[in-house]
N, C-alpha and C positions, 0 to 999 in steps of 0.2 A: 457530612455523610460518613458514617463509620462502617468500615469494611474489615473482614478477617485479616489477621496479621499475615504478611507475605512470608512464605517459608523458603522460596527459591527466588533470590533476587539477582541471580547470575547474569541474566540478560541486561537488566537495568545497570548493573555495575559495569558491564562491558561497554554499554552505550555511553557511560560517563567517563570512560577511560580508566576505570579502577581495576585493580587486580581481581582475577577470578580463579577458582579452583579447577574449572574445566571450561573449554570453549563452549559457549551457549549456542543452541541451534533452534530455529523455527523454520517453517517452510511456507513460502508464499502460496496461497490457495490451499493451505493444509486442511481447511474445513471445506468439504464439498465433494465434487462429482466423482473423484476416484475411489471414494470409500463406499463399500456396499451398504453400510448403515445409512449413509446420506441418500443413496439412490433409492432405498426402500421408502424413506420419508418423502423424497421428491416425487415418488409415484402417487402420492396421496395429495400433494399440495403444489400449486403453481409456485414458480421461483420467487416472484416478488411477494407472494403471500407469506412465504417463509421469512423473507427479509422484514416484512412489515408486522409480523406477529412475534413479539418479544420472547415468548416461551419457546417457539420453534427456532428462532434465530439463536437463542442461548443453547438449545439442545444441539444444533449443528456445530456451533462454536466449540462445544465441549467434546464432541465425538473423537477428534484426533487426540485430545488430552487424555481420554480414557484408554486409547489404544497404544499411544506412543509415549516415550520418555522425553517429551519436548520441553523446552525452557520458556515457552510463551504460548498463550492462547490469543488468537485474533478474532475479533467479532465478525460474525458472518453478516455480510452486507454486500453492496455493490457500489462501484464508483458512480453509476448513473442515477443514483437516487437524487443527486443534485439537479440534473436537468428535469427530473420528475417534479421536484419541489418548485422549480421555476415554471412549471405548467406544461412541460413537454410530455408527450406520451412515449413510454419506453416499454417495449415488449421483449421477452426472452423466448425466442422461437427455437424449438428442438432442432438440432443439426445445423442451425444457422448462427445462433448467438443473439446478441442484443440488436434490436431493430427500432429505430425512431421513424415511424411512418410519415411524419410531417416535419422534415428537417428545415433548418434555416437556409434559405436560398439567396436572399439579398439582404443588405443592411436594414431595409424596412421591416424585415421579419423580427428583428430584435424587439420591436414594440409589442410583439405577441407574448413576450416573456413576462412573468410576474417578477420584475426586477427587484421590487421591494418586499418580496415574500419573507415572511417570518420563518426563517430556517429552523430554529429550535422548535417551533410549533409544528411546522410541516414534517419535520424529521424526528419528532419526539419519540417515535417508536424505536429509533436507533439508541437514543439515550436510555430508554427503558430496558432495552436488550443488554446494553452494557452494564447497567446497574445490577440487573438480575444475574448476569453471567459472573460478575465479580463476586457476588455472594455465593453462587453455586460452585465457583472455583475453590472456595474456602481457603484462599491464600496459597494454593499449590504452586502456581506460576503467575507472572504478571499478565494483564490483559492489554492488548494492543488495539488502538483505534486507527482509522485511516480515512483518506479521501483521495479522489482523483485530483490531479493538478489542472489549472485552467486550460492550458493548451490541449491537453489530452481530452478534456471534456468538450472543448470547442470543436475538436475533430469529430467526435461522435455526433454532435449536434448539427453539424453542417453536412457530414457525409451520410447521415442517416443510419449509421452502423459502423462496423469495422471496415478498414480499407487497407490495401497493400501499398497505396501511394499517398493518401491524404491530399490528393491533388485539388479537390474542391475546397478544402479548408485552407490550403496554402494559396489558392487563388485569392481568397479573402485577404491574406496577409500582404499580397502584392498589389491587388486591385483596390482594396478597401482597408488600408492600414488604420485609419481613424476609427472606423466601425469595429475593426478587430480589437483595438484597444478598449473600446467601449464594452464589447462583449466580455473580454478577458477581465475587465474591472468588475463587472457584475458577478462573474464566476469567482473572482478572488474574494470579494466581499462575502459571498455566500459560503465559501470554503472556510474562511476565518471564523465565521459564526458557528459553522458546523463542527469544526475541530475544538473550539473552546467549549461548546456544548458537550462534546465527547469527554473532554478532560473533567468537566464538572460532574459528569455521570459516573466517572470511575475509570476511564482509560488511563493507563500508566505509561504509555509511549504512543506517539502518533506518527504514522507514516504517510507521506505524500507521494502518490504514484504519478510521475510524469512518464507514463508508459510509451508515449509516442514521440519522445524527444529525438529519437533516431532519424525522424523524417525531416528535421529542420536544418541541421548544419550550423556552423558557428555563428554566422551573422544573424540569421532569423531567431536562433535560440537566445542570443544575447539581447536582441531587440524586443522580443515578444514574450518568451517564456521565463527567462531569468529574473526580470524585475518582479513578476508575479510570485515566483518561488521565494525570492527575498522578502517581499512584502508579507506573505503568509507567515513566514517564520517569526519576523519581528512582532507582527500584530497578534499572533496566537500566543506567543510567550508573554506579551504584555497583558493580553486578555486573561490568561490563566493567573497571572500575578494579581490583577485587579479583583479577581474572584476570591483572593485569599488562599489560593492553592500553592503548593510547592512547585518549583520549576519542573517541567515535564520534558523528558528527552524527545527529540524529533528527528525523524529519518527522511531523507529525500532519496528517491529512487528514480533517476532520470535515465531510462533505458536507452542505451546507444549514444549517450552524450559524452563520450570519452574526450572529445575535442574541447569540452568546457569544464572538465574536472577541476582545474585550478580556480576557475571563477565560482563554481558551485561550492567548493571548499570555503571560499571567502564569505559566503552567505552566513555561515555560522551554525549550520545544522550539526547536531551531535553525531549523527550517523549518516554515511553515504552508502547507498546500495549500489552494487555493481552487477552488470549482466555478465555472461560467460565469455564475451568476446574480447575481454581485456585481461592481460596478465596482472595478477595481484601485485607483483613487485613494481610494475610500471605505474599502476594506480597509486600505490603508496608514494612513489616519487612525486606524483602530480598533486597530491593533496596534503602531504606532510605527515609527520609521525604522531600528531596529537588528535587526529580525527579518527573515529571508529569506522571501520569499513565493514560492509555486510555483503555476503554472497559467497561464491559466484559460480557454483557448480552448474554445468550445462544440464537443464532438466532431462534431456535425453540420456545422460549418463546413467540415470536410474534404470534404463533398459538393460544395462550390462549385468554380468554375473556378479554375485556377492563379493567374490574375491577382487574383481576389478573395481567395484564401488569402493571397497575398503582402501585400495591403493590410491584411487583418485582423491578420496577424502584426505588421506595422509599427505598427498602432494599439495593439495589446496591449503591445508592448515599450516604446512611447513612454509609455504610462500607468504601467507598472511601473517603468521606468528600468533602467539596466544594473546598478546596485549592489543587492546583496541580492535577487537575482531568479534563478529557475530556470524556464525556459519549459516548458510542458506543456499537455496538455488539461485541461479541467475535470472529467473523469471518464474512464473507460476507453474506448479506441478501439472502434468498432463492428465486428462481424464481416464486414460487407459493404463495408468501406472499401477503396478503391483504393490499393494501396501507393505508386503513383506520386504521389498527392496528399500522402502523408506525406513523401516526399522533397522535394516543393516547400516544405512547411512548414519542415522542418529547414534547407534551404538558405537560405530567407528569413530565419530567425532568426539564422543564423550570419553573414549578409552585412550585418546592420544595424550 
């Protein structure tokens, strides 16, 4: 598949540990709810209708690229398209967030899943959106694809939505460890197929979101989450190679998993994302000098004044250094954020 020549490869160079002229920056959830242009579109279409309509998903993906001087575009989608592909109902309820009205309650419920679902076929609309967006970007910046990680998806599928404790999902880990591994294997296989599909469609970097890692702790993370994360990396890299494509950088963002950073680094991901609760210098000591780090400004820091945002950006970059670093927030941007404050952050990072 032939795409326009990439004009700004700053982020891909940083992901591979190469020298860059400026620190690259993109923002988690940069496409979506904080932008007036997205809210206007959202008033006309259901959330998952936008995700499932390639032209709409491409439009939303491109909105922040038109507005800001970002170094990457990320495809507009949702991590819960995987449970949908496996046969679960997922609703996006206003003021509530994602809801799975028929969650998994006991191990017997795993049989309800379409475990052998053809993921590239079921989620082909994401591939179409990626290819369309690559062409519409006209090489301005690289396009990122992503997926939720197995443990994070398992949490939603059992809890029936977001949770402040993930106690129902963790109950499974303690009470039904074998069934938990079975479910995680189904999810891992689906994610591998999904990410290879995205690479074939034109994604130039892939990020795996283990957003609920903070609920596990060292033992559970190493027993249940880490093997899946490792398996996804090796199988996706091999899958991409088998399709005749060039190696594609991969990012792991295991929110709150500071306790496992050395083990995560050993997995071999090109980039490790960090949340805002760890000092960059401490993180660098834990992962070594040859792994690219990404993050980790507190999303709430964007509520500060312009001058304060600039100072915080300077401090962050000084701690991370220019080499092997991609600037970002430590989690997704909040829906009530002022887009002008985002512009201040991006400009500050690029001017350093």
